[in-house]
N, C-alpha and C positions, 0 to 999 in steps of 0.2 A: 786800324791803320788803313789809310786810303790806298786804293789800288794803284795810284800813280806814284806812291812813295817807293824809294829803293831802300830796302832793309840793308843794314850794315853788312858788308861782306859779299853781297850779291853783285855779279857782273851785269853789265848792260846786256840786253837780249841780243841774240844772234840776228843777223840780217835776214836769214832764211827761217825766221821763227814760225811762220805759218806752215812751212813744209814740215818743220819739227812737230808742230801740233797735229798735222795730218798723220804722221807716223805714230805718235802717241795715241791718237784717236783710234787707229787701227788696232793697236794692242788692247785698248779699253773695250772696243767693240767685240773682239774675239773672246776675251775672258768673260764678258757679260753674256754674249750670245751662247756660250757653251754651258752656262748655268741654267738655261731654259730650253736649249735645242733638244736635249735628251729626253725631256718630259714625254713628248708625244711618241717616242720610240720604245718606251718601257714595255707595253704589251707585246710588241713584236720581239723585243729582246727576250722577254720571259718565255715566249713560245719556242724561239729558235735555240736558246741556251738551256731549255728545260729547267728554268729556275722559277720557284714560287714567287708570288707577288711581294710577299713580305721581305724576301731577300733581294729581289731586283731593285727595290727602293734604295739599296745601298749604292747603286750607281750614282744617284743624286746626293745621298747623305755623305758619302765618303768625300765627294768633291767639296761640299760646303764645309764640313768639319775641318778638312785639311787647310782650306783657305783661312778660316777663322783662327786656327791654331798656329799658323805660320806668318800671318801678315806683319805683326810687329817685328818678328825675327828678320824677315826680308827687308823691312824698313831700316832696321839697325845695320844689317850687312851693307846696305846701299850707302849709308853714311860712312862706313868704314872703308869700303872697297870702291865706291863710286856708283852714282845712281845709274849712269848709262851702262856700265858694265853689268850690273845686276839686272837691269831692264832687258838688255840684249840677251843675257843668259836665259831670262824668262821666255823670250821668243823661241829659242832653241829647245828648251825643256818642254814648253807647251806643244811645239810641233812634234817632238819625239814622243811625248805621252799620247798625243792624238794618233800617231801612227800605230802605236802599240794597242790603243783602243780599237782601231780598225782591224788589227790582226787578231784580236782576242777571239778564242774559240771556247772559252769557259767563263763563268761568272767571276771566279776568283781572279783570273787574269785581267778581266775587264775592270774590276774594282781596283786592282793594283795599278793598272795603267791610268785610271782616273785620278789616283792619288798623285802620280807623277805629273799628270796634266795640271792638277790643282796647284802643285808647287810652282809650276811655271806661271800660272795665273796669279798667284800671290806675288811673284816677282814683278809682274806687269802692273797689278793693282796698286801695290805699295809705292810705286815710283812714278806713275803717270802724272799725278797731281804735283809731285815734287819737281819733275822736269818742266812741266808747264809753268809752275810758279817761278822757277829760276829763269826760264827763257823769257817770260813776260814780266820781268821784275819792275821795269820802269814805265809800264802802261799796258792797258788792255788785259790785265790779269783776270778780272771778273768776266770779261767777254770770252776769253779763252777757256776758262773753267766752265762757263755756261755752255760752250760747244761740247766740252767733255760730258757735261750733264745730258746734253741732247743725244750724244752717242750712246750713253748708258741706256737711255729710254729706247733708242732704236734697236739696241741689242736685245733688250727684253721683249720688244714689240715683234721683231722679225724672227726670233728664235723658234717659236712653235710653228710659224708658217713655213720657214725654210726647212725645218726638220720634217714636217709632214710631207712636203713635196719630195725631199730626198728619200725618205723611208719608203714612200709609196712607189716611186719609180725605180730606185736604185738599191734599196736595202739599207738597213740601219748602220752598217759600217761607214757609209759615205758621210754621215753627219760628223764623223771624226776626221776622215781623210781630207775633207775640204779645208781643214785647218793647216795641213802640212805645207802645201805650196805657198799659202798666204803667209804663214809664219816664217818660212825660209826667205821669201822675197822681202818681207818686212825687216828681217835681220840684216840682210845684205844692204838694203837701203839705209838702215840705221847706222851702219858702219861709216857712211859718208855724210849723213846729215845731222845726226844727233850731236849735242854738245860734248866736247871732250872732257873727261874727268880729270880732276887734279890728282896729285899723288895720294895713294892710299894711306889712311891713318893707321899707324902702328899701335894697336892696343889689343889686349887679349879678348877673346870672345867669351861671353857669359854662358857657358854650357849648362851650368846648374840652373840658372834662371830660365833659360830657354826650355830645358826639360820640364821644370815645374810648370811653366806656362802652358806648354803643349798638353801635359797630363790634366791640369786643372781646367783649361778651357774646353778640351775635348770631352771630359767627363761631364762638365756643366751643360754643354749644348746637347750631348747625347741624352742625358737624363731629362733635360727640358723637352726635347723632341718626343720622347717616349712616355712622358709622365701621364698623358691622357690615356694611353693604352694600358699602362701598368696600374693606373689609379693614383691620384695625387697624394693620397694618404697611405699608399703601399710602402712596404719596407724598401723596395727597390728604388722608388722615386725619392723618398726622403733620404735614404742612405746615399744615393748617388749625388743628389744636390748638396747635402751637407758635406760629404767627403770632398766634392769639387770645390766648395767654398773654402774649406780648410786648407786645401792645397794652394788655392789662389792667395789666401792670407799669408801662408808661408812664403810664397813667391814674392809678395809685396814686401815682407820683412827682409827677405834676402836682397831684393833690389835696393832697399834703402841703405843697406850696410856695405854692399860690394862696391869696389872702386870703379868698375866699368860695367854698369848695369845694362841689361838687354833693353829694358824700357826705362827711359829717362822721365821719372815722375815729376821732375822739376818743370817739365812742359806744362803740367796742369796748374802750376802757379801763375801761368800767363792767363789772365782773365778771359781774353778773347778765345784762346785755344780751349780752355776748360768749358766755357759756356757753349761754344760752337759744337764741340764733340758731344756733350751731354744732350744738347737740343737735337742734334742729328740722330742720335740713338733713339730718342723718344719719338721723333717725327717718323722714322722708318718703322718703328713699332706700331704707331697709329695707322700709317699708310697700309700696312699689311692686314689690318682688320678689314679694309675694303677689298684689297687685292684677293684675299683668300675667301671671303664670305659672299661677295657680290655674285660670283658664279652660282652659288647655291640658290640665291634669291632668283636669279634669272632662269635657271633650269628647273628648279623644283616648285617655285611659286608662279612665275610667269610662263612656264612651260616652253621656254625658248630652246632651240636645238643647240648642240655644242658649237656648231659653226657660227650661228648668230650671236651666241654668247661671246665667242672670241672676237667678233666684229665690234660688239658693244664695248668690250674691255679695252679695245684699241684706242678708244676716245681718250682715256687717261694719258698714256704715254705720248700720243700725238700732240695733245694740248701742251704737255710739259716740254716736248721737243721744240715747240714754237716759242713758248714763253721763256725758257731757261736762257737762251742766248741774249734775248732782249733784257732780261733781268741782270745778267752779268754785265752787259754794256752799261746799264744804268748804275750799277754798283761801282764801276770805275769812276763815275762822275759825282755820285752823291753818297757813296759809302754803303755799308751793308745793313745798318741798324734798322732803318725804316722799312726796307724791302723785306727782310727776314720776318719782321713782325707782321707786316701786311700779309705775307704769304700764309702765316699761321692763322691769321684771322679768317682768310678765305677758306682754308682747310676746315677750321672749326665750323664755319657756316655750312660747309658741305656735309659735315656730320649731322648738324641740326636738320638739314634737308632730308637726309637719309631716314631720320626718325619719322618722317611723314609718309614714307612709302607704304603702299598697300598692294593687295593682290591684283588691283586693276590699274597699276601705275602705267603712265604713258612712256613709251620708249624714248620719245623726244625729251621728256622731262628727265628721264633717267640719264640720257646722254649729257644733258646740261649739268646734272649733279656730278657725274664722273669728270666732266670738263673742269668743274670747280676744284676738284682735287688735283688735276693736272696743272691748273693755273697756280694753285697754292704751292705745290711742290716746286714748280718752275721758279716762282718768285723767291722761294726760300733757299733752294739748294745752291745755286750759283753764288749769291752773295755770302752765304754761310761758309762755303768752301774757300772763297777768296779771303774772308775774314780769318779763318783758321790758318791757312798757309801764309798769309801776310803777317801773322803775328809772331812767327817763330824765327830763330836765327837761321841763316843760310845753311850752316853745317848740320842742322838737325831736320832739314826738310824731309828726308827719307823716313825718319822715325815718325814725324808728324803725319806724313801721308799714309803710312802703315796703320797708325792708330785711328786716323779718320776713316779709312776703309774698314777697319775692324768694327768701329761703332756702327757703320752702315749694315754690315753683315750680321752682327749680333742683334741689331734691331729687327732685321728680317726674321730671324729665328724666334725671337721673343714674340713678335706680332703674330706669326703663324701659330705657335704653340698656344699662346694665351687666348687668341680669338677662337680657335677651334675648341679649346676646353670650355670657354664660356658658352659657346653656341651649343655644344653637346650637352652641357649641364642644363641649359635652358630648355632644350628639347625634352629631356627627361622630366624636368620640373613641370612643364606644361602638358605632359602626357602625350607627346608626339611620337616618342620612340625614334631612335636613330635609323633603324632599318627601313621603316615605312612611316616617315614623318607626316603629320597632319599639317596642311597649309597654315591653319590658324596658329598652331603651336610654333611652326617655323617663323612666322612673322613676329611673334612675341619674343622668341629666342634671338632673332636677328636684331630687333630693336634694343634689347638689353646689350647685345654685343656691340652695336654701333654706339650706344651710350657710353660703354666702357672705352671704346676707341676715342670718342670725343673727350672723355676725361683725361686720357693720355695726352691728347692734343692740348687741352687746357694746361696741363703740367708743363708741356713743352713751351707753351706761350709764356708761362710764368718764368721759366728759366731763361728763355730768349730775351724777355723784357729787361733782364739785368744788364744786357749790353747797351741799353739806352742810357745807362748811368756811367758807362765806361768812358 
């Protein structure tokens, strides 16, 4: 569906639509920023809270698992109660959870507060695209979603930098306190500028389906994240993954038979929605092969400092932040099919270039390779999101936004777990050892990992190519 078409049931966009976009962008920035801002604070938190490293990681893990387990639920609730209501509640919940994070004096309190914060982030993430799609229904949808894509990049880009400055000068609680005034002010502004919701839909909530999904998705992602440490053939890894899949199968069967399902699987009968979501999952999986492994190459092979590695890694999101709005603008005028396909070809070329890297690689050449991934992602994401949100009925935009965000987050977890596992296995195979890796062994392991990421990208390209026939 073209970005200029008005799907049945959608109202014309509000005259203050760019102000609405600014408010939604702020919510998107906050939720994205907080997924990365805590990374640099973990060593300080570990020391001040007297928590071992393997436990302090739950400050990050709890946030990610909670978001993935509740995104479709928040999307469904927004379709029932109103997207603006749930989105606004997300601002308050996020600010409340952030305040409790800042007040935390123990690891258990901090993890519990992060879960509250993640519930608010899920409300924001599941509704940001839906509100934008509704507001920009009769034009500029791709451009607006492109700006949202830029904000996502800026959140991931500035998180570690802002976090490092705040932790160094003011202490780790300030990385959470900064969210409180922003969240409250955004909530107050939203009361006046966000579109008003229609009357709530009266239908029972699917508690059984929601419980099954939370248990199945949490078990799956937790087992996947820890499988490398446990051993992929261990009883814990196999049992956890098999058990999670069985619960998700029961969830699917329940959703098919219940009258008011939590996840409307009929959405996946819409070709553009199904193709777009599956491609997005594969693209984020492939992207995280580079996001996770390139720092290993820069620090362990090229001997770059952490600071210079951070600067080099910024090339990726900066390029995407430039390309994504332009790609969204073009998608409003020429559709999404060619742009998404072109973006994946650029990413695939990037993986091919990474296979040529050596221990003597030029930093300029490395920056060009990273820019290729930023360009490919920017070309792909805005038109893909516009295609997904433009294909669903207006009353199901919340559910569609939640499922789209879920595909993105699950792809991140898959890419992280699988890439690290392939890299570690490669090191052992080539005799490098994980503790004191040999540069030659690292290069061989990295090439195998990048080849695997390229294979995922080829699969994404094959899936995305189906939209050329739609």
